C-alpha positions in Angstrom: -0.1 -60.2 -103.5 -2.3 -61.4 -106.3 -6.0 -60.6 -106.4 -9.0 -62.1 -108.2 -11.2 -59.4 -109.7 -14.7 -59.3 -111.0 -16.2 -56.5 -113.1 -19.5 -55.4 -114.5 -19.4 -54.1 -118.1 -22.0 -52.1 -120.0 -21.6 -53.8 -123.4 -24.4 -52.1 -125.4 -22.7 -49.6 -127.9 -23.3 -45.9 -127.4 -25.3 -46.5 -124.2 -25.5 -45.0 -120.7 -27.1 -46.7 -117.7 -27.5 -45.9 -114.0 -27.2 -48.9 -111.8 -27.0 -50.1 -108.2 -24.9 -53.3 -107.7 -23.6 -55.8 -105.2 -20.9 -58.3 -106.0 -20.1 -61.1 -103.6 -18.8 -64.6 -103.4 -21.2 -67.5 -102.7 -20.1 -70.0 -100.1 -21.0 -73.4 -101.7 -21.6 -75.0 -98.3 -23.8 -72.5 -96.6 -25.1 -70.5 -99.6 -24.2 -67.4 -97.7 -22.7 -64.4 -99.6 -19.5 -62.6 -98.7 -20.1 -59.1 -100.0 -17.0 -57.5 -101.5 -18.5 -54.6 -103.4 -21.7 -52.8 -103.0 -23.1 -49.6 -104.5 -25.9 -48.0 -102.4 -26.3 -45.0 -104.8 -26.7 -45.2 -108.5 -23.5 -45.2 -110.6 -23.3 -44.1 -114.3 -22.0 -46.6 -116.7 -21.1 -45.2 -120.2 -20.1 -47.6 -122.9 -18.0 -45.0 -124.7 -15.3 -44.7 -122.0 -13.7 -46.5 -119.1 -16.8 -45.9 -116.9 -18.3 -48.9 -118.8 -16.6 -51.0 -116.1 -17.5 -51.2 -112.5 -16.3 -51.4 -109.8 -13.0 -49.6 -110.7 -10.7 -51.6 -108.3 -8.6 -54.6 -109.1 -8.7 -55.7 -105.5 -11.8 -57.8 -105.3 -10.4 -60.6 -103.0 -6.9 -61.9 -102.4 -6.2 -65.0 -104.5 -4.7 -66.8 -101.5 -8.0 -66.4 -99.6 -9.8 -68.3 -102.4 -7.1 -71.0 -102.8 -7.1 -72.1 -99.2 -8.7 -75.5 -99.0 -10.7 -74.7 -95.9 -12.1 -71.5 -97.4 -14.7 -73.6 -99.3 -15.0 -71.0 -102.1 -13.4 -73.1 -104.8 -15.0 -76.5 -105.2 -14.3 -78.8 -108.2 -12.4 -75.8 -109.8 -15.6 -73.7 -109.6 -16.1 -70.3 -108.0 -19.6 -68.8 -107.7 -20.0 -65.0 -107.9 -23.4 -63.5 -107.4 
């Protein structure tokens, strides 16, 4: 199964940052958000190693879920992530 993944990346060189985050898909019809990843406690991002990326999973949402016409997530070849 193929997945579509979204990551946050700390791009400032030689930096560390603590962050909360929520990543979700925006339904273009209702404006509602389908939350896929949420971090309720702060997470350390360090630009000098692999922890500069978050979340650390390639399984954001199955590609087939997005490509179904009735899912409504892809409209005019556009996908909104908030």
